[in-house]
C-alpha positions in Angstrom: -9.8 -66.6 -30.8 -8.7 -62.8 -30.5 -8.9 -60.2 -28.1 -7.1 -57.4 -26.6 -6.0 -58.5 -23.9 -1.8 -59.3 -23.5 -2.9 -61.9 -20.6 -4.5 -65.0 -21.7 -4.1 -68.1 -19.3 -5.2 -71.3 -20.7 -6.6 -73.8 -18.7 -9.0 -76.4 -17.1 -12.9 -75.4 -14.9 -11.9 -77.1 -11.9 -15.0 -75.9 -10.2 -18.1 -73.9 -11.5 -20.7 -72.5 -8.3 -23.6 -70.6 -9.5 -25.3 -68.3 -7.0 -28.8 -66.5 -7.9 -26.8 -63.5 -10.1 -23.1 -64.5 -10.1 -21.3 -68.0 -10.8 -18.1 -68.3 -9.4 -15.9 -69.6 -11.7 -12.0 -72.0 -11.2 -9.8 -72.6 -13.8 -6.6 -74.5 -13.0 -4.4 -72.6 -15.3 -1.1 -75.3 -14.5 -1.2 -77.9 -12.0 -1.8 -76.3 -8.3 -2.2 -73.0 -9.9 -5.5 -71.6 -10.0 -7.5 -68.4 -11.3 -11.2 -67.5 -9.8 -12.8 -65.6 -11.0 -16.4 -64.6 -10.4 -19.2 -63.5 -13.9 -23.0 -63.5 -14.2 -24.8 -67.0 -14.1 -26.4 -65.4 -17.7 -22.2 -65.5 -19.0 -21.7 -69.5 -17.5 -24.6 -70.5 -18.7 -23.1 -68.6 -21.9 -20.1 -69.8 -22.4 -21.3 -73.9 -21.6 -19.0 -73.7 -18.8 -19.2 -77.3 -16.7 -16.4 -79.0 -15.4 -13.5 -80.2 -17.4 -13.8 -77.7 -19.8 -10.9 -75.6 -21.3 -11.2 -71.8 -21.1 -8.8 -68.7 -20.9 -8.6 -66.7 -17.6 -8.5 -63.3 -19.2 -7.0 -60.6 -17.1 -7.7 -57.1 -18.2 -5.6 -54.6 -15.5 -3.9 -51.6 -16.4 -2.0 -51.9 -13.0 -0.7 -55.7 -11.0 0.3 -54.7 -7.7 3.1 -56.8 -6.0 3.0 -57.2 -1.5 5.0 -59.4 0.6 5.1 -59.5 4.0 
């Protein structure tokens, strides 16, 4: 797999929650560390997403903001 995004986190699908149009996908990238993505239902189906499948969470953004309390 080659992508231009610099942030690709390998992980395992922990949960797939399909809705009418979109699907929420939870990916565990490290023990206790999860990334949640909302993608189209069609994309989730085309990717064959299911619990336990190894995937990449690809993050493409020009800015990443940091905040503190």
